[in-house]
C-alpha positions in Angstrom: 140.1 106.5 54.6 143.0 106.1 51.6 142.1 102.7 49.3 143.7 99.8 50.3 147.1 99.2 48.9 146.4 95.3 49.0 145.3 93.5 45.8 142.3 91.3 45.9 144.4 88.4 45.8 146.8 89.5 48.2 143.6 89.7 50.9 142.8 86.4 49.5 146.2 84.8 50.4 145.9 86.8 53.5 143.2 84.9 54.8 143.7 81.8 53.5 146.9 81.9 55.9 145.1 82.9 58.7 141.7 81.1 58.9 143.1 78.3 61.2 144.6 81.1 63.5 141.3 82.9 64.1 139.3 79.6 64.7 141.8 78.5 67.4 142.1 82.3 68.7 138.4 83.4 69.1 136.5 80.7 67.2 136.4 82.5 64.0 134.9 85.9 65.3 137.6 87.8 62.9 136.2 91.4 63.8 137.0 93.1 67.5 134.7 92.5 70.6 132.9 94.2 72.9 133.5 94.7 76.8 131.7 96.6 79.4 135.0 97.8 81.4 138.2 96.7 82.6 136.3 94.4 85.2 134.2 92.6 82.5 136.1 88.8 82.4 134.3 87.8 79.3 136.2 85.7 77.1 137.4 87.1 73.4 135.1 84.6 72.0 132.1 86.0 74.0 133.0 89.9 73.3 133.1 89.0 69.8 129.7 87.4 69.7 128.3 90.5 72.1 129.5 92.8 69.0 128.2 91.1 66.4 124.8 90.9 68.6 125.0 94.9 68.7 125.2 95.2 65.1 122.1 92.8 64.3 120.2 95.3 66.7 121.2 98.2 65.1 120.5 96.6 61.7 117.1 96.0 62.9 117.5 92.1 61.1 114.1 90.2 61.9 113.5 86.2 61.2 113.1 85.2 57.5 114.8 88.5 56.0 117.8 87.7 53.9 121.0 89.5 54.6 124.6 89.7 53.1 127.2 89.2 55.2 130.4 90.7 52.9 133.5 89.7 54.4 132.1 86.8 56.4 135.5 85.4 57.5 134.8 81.7 58.6 131.1 82.2 59.4 131.1 82.4 62.6 128.8 85.5 63.0 126.4 84.3 60.1 125.8 81.1 62.3 125.1 82.9 65.1 122.9 85.2 63.6 120.9 82.1 61.4 120.4 80.4 65.1 119.6 83.7 67.0 117.3 85.2 64.7 116.4 83.1 62.0 117.2 85.1 59.2 118.5 83.9 55.8 122.3 84.5 55.4 124.3 84.9 52.3 128.0 85.1 53.4 130.7 86.2 51.0 134.7 86.0 51.6 137.4 86.5 49.0 138.9 83.6 50.7 138.6 80.2 49.2 139.8 78.6 52.4 137.5 80.8 54.5 134.2 79.9 52.5 135.6 76.5 53.1 136.0 76.7 56.7 132.3 78.6 57.1 130.8 76.1 55.2 132.0 73.5 57.3 130.9 75.4 60.4 127.2 75.8 58.8 126.9 72.1 58.4 128.2 71.5 62.0 125.6 73.6 63.4 122.8 72.2 61.4 122.1 75.4 59.4 123.2 74.7 55.9 119.7 75.1 54.9 119.9 78.9 56.2 123.3 79.9 55.6 125.1 79.9 52.6 128.8 80.8 51.8 130.2 82.2 48.1 133.7 83.2 47.2 132.9 86.8 45.6 134.2 90.5 45.4 131.9 92.6 47.2 133.0 95.0 44.4 131.2 92.9 42.0 128.2 90.8 43.4 126.4 88.6 41.0 123.2 89.5 42.8 120.3 91.4 41.4 119.2 94.3 42.1 116.9 94.6 45.2 118.1 90.8 46.2 118.9 91.5 50.1 117.1 93.0 53.0 119.8 94.2 54.6 124.0 94.2 54.2 126.3 93.5 57.1 130.2 94.5 56.7 131.8 93.9 59.8 135.4 95.6 59.5 135.7 94.3 55.6 135.7 97.6 54.1 139.3 98.6 55.3 140.6 96.4 52.4 138.4 98.0 49.7 140.1 98.5 46.7 137.6 101.0 45.6 135.4 102.0 48.6 132.7 104.0 46.7 132.1 100.8 44.2 131.9 98.5 47.1 128.9 100.3 48.5 127.5 101.5 45.5 127.1 97.3 45.2 125.4 97.1 48.4 123.1 99.8 47.8 122.3 98.4 44.6 121.5 94.5 46.1 119.5 96.0 48.5 115.7 96.4 48.2 114.3 99.9 49.1 114.2 100.4 52.4 116.8 97.9 53.3 119.6 98.3 55.7 123.2 98.6 55.7 125.5 97.9 59.1 129.3 98.8 59.0 131.8 98.4 61.6 135.2 99.9 61.5 138.1 101.2 63.7 138.3 105.0 63.2 140.7 108.0 63.9 139.3 110.2 66.9 141.3 113.1 65.1 141.9 113.0 61.2 145.4 114.3 61.1 146.8 111.6 63.9 150.1 110.5 63.6 149.4 106.6 63.5 151.9 103.8 63.4 153.5 101.4 60.8 150.4 99.2 61.1 148.0 101.6 59.7 150.0 102.9 56.9 148.4 100.3 54.2 144.8 101.1 55.7 144.8 104.3 56.8 141.2 104.6 58.9 138.6 107.6 58.5 137.1 109.3 60.9 133.3 108.2 61.7 132.4 111.7 60.0 134.6 110.3 56.9 132.0 107.3 56.9 129.1 109.2 57.7 130.0 111.4 54.0 131.0 108.2 51.9 127.7 106.4 52.8 125.5 109.6 52.3 127.3 110.0 48.8 126.6 106.6 47.9 123.1 107.1 48.4 122.1 105.9 52.2 120.6 107.9 54.7 122.6 107.3 58.0 120.2 106.7 60.8 121.9 105.5 63.7 125.5 105.2 64.5 127.7 105.3 67.9 131.5 105.2 68.8 132.6 102.5 71.4 135.9 103.1 71.4 136.8 102.4 75.1 134.8 99.5 75.0 135.7 97.6 71.8 139.0 99.4 70.7 140.4 100.1 74.0 140.3 96.3 75.0 143.5 96.1 72.9 145.3 94.1 75.8 142.7 91.0 75.5 144.0 89.8 72.4 147.7 90.3 73.5 146.9 88.3 76.6 144.8 86.1 74.5 148.1 85.1 72.4 150.2 84.5 75.6 147.3 82.2 76.7 147.7 80.0 73.8 151.4 80.8 73.1 152.3 76.6 73.6 149.4 75.6 71.3 150.1 78.3 68.5 153.8 77.5 68.7 153.3 74.1 67.8 150.9 74.6 64.7 152.3 77.9 63.5 155.9 78.2 64.7 157.2 80.5 67.5 158.2 83.1 64.9 154.7 83.4 63.7 153.3 83.8 67.2 155.8 86.5 68.0 155.0 88.4 64.9 151.2 88.1 65.8 151.9 89.6 68.9 154.0 92.3 67.7 151.3 93.2 65.4 148.7 93.3 68.1 150.5 95.7 70.1 151.3 98.0 67.3 147.8 97.6 66.2 146.4 98.8 69.6 149.2 101.3 70.5 147.6 104.6 69.7 144.9 104.0 72.2 141.3 104.9 72.4 142.2 108.8 72.9 143.3 108.5 69.5 141.4 105.7 68.0 137.5 104.4 68.1 135.6 102.4 66.8 132.1 102.8 64.7 128.7 101.0 64.6 127.2 102.8 62.1 123.6 101.8 60.0 122.2 103.3 57.0 119.0 102.7 54.9 118.5 102.6 51.1 115.6 105.2 50.1 112.2 103.8 49.6 111.8 106.4 46.4 
C-alpha cells in the first residue's frame, strides 16, 4: 500500500465532518459489515457488529484484558466489546468530534469506567512499552502516512505475547486497475500485509479473506443510503447525499473478483 496522500489534519477534518453521518447510517459502525450470503437480511448495523465479533474472536480477547482500539471512530465497536467481553478499552481517534461522540456513547451505555477515548495519533502513541494486551485497528491504517511507524508503535505498546488484529480492504491482484476512489490510498494485497507485519517484528498467526461476505456486499450500503435519503437530505443536503452515494458506487465497483477483505491477527513474540 502506498502511504496515504492525506495529512493527519485532513483525516481529522474528514472524520470531524462525517461522524454524524455514520451515527445515523449504521449507529457508528464505521467499518464494513459481514453478511453470510445474498439472502442474509441483516441490517448494516448488525453486519457491523458481526464483523466486530469476528475480530474479537480472532484476537482472542478476554475479560479483564486491556485493548487499544486504534482508529476508534465514534466508539461503537469499543462499547460493544466492553459490554460483550468485559475487556477494558482505550480508544484513540485523530478526530476531536469523533472522540466527543464516543465519550457520550460510552457514558450512555454505562461503560465510562471501562472504556475511555482520547484524541491521539497512532504514529506517536503516548503510552509506555508493554502497556496493552491487544491492539485492534479496523480499517484504520489505510490513512497512515507512515505505516512502518504505526506498526512499530503498536509493537512497542504491546506486552510480550500481546496480539494485534487488523482489518483492511485488499487487492486480489497487485497490478489491478482500480477506480479513482482508491488513488489516494491504494490497497495492498493480503501477502503485502503479511510482509509488513512480519517486518515490524510480529509473528502472523491467523488470517482470513472474506471478500464476498464483506466487500462483495457493497450494494447494501447504496440501498441503505437510499432508504435514509429523506432524513439525510434534511440534515446534510441533497448534494452531500448524492456525493456519498456516488462514492459508495465507486468504492465497490471493482467487485469481489478484484477486491477482497482481510482479517489478520499477529502476535508480539515473548522473546
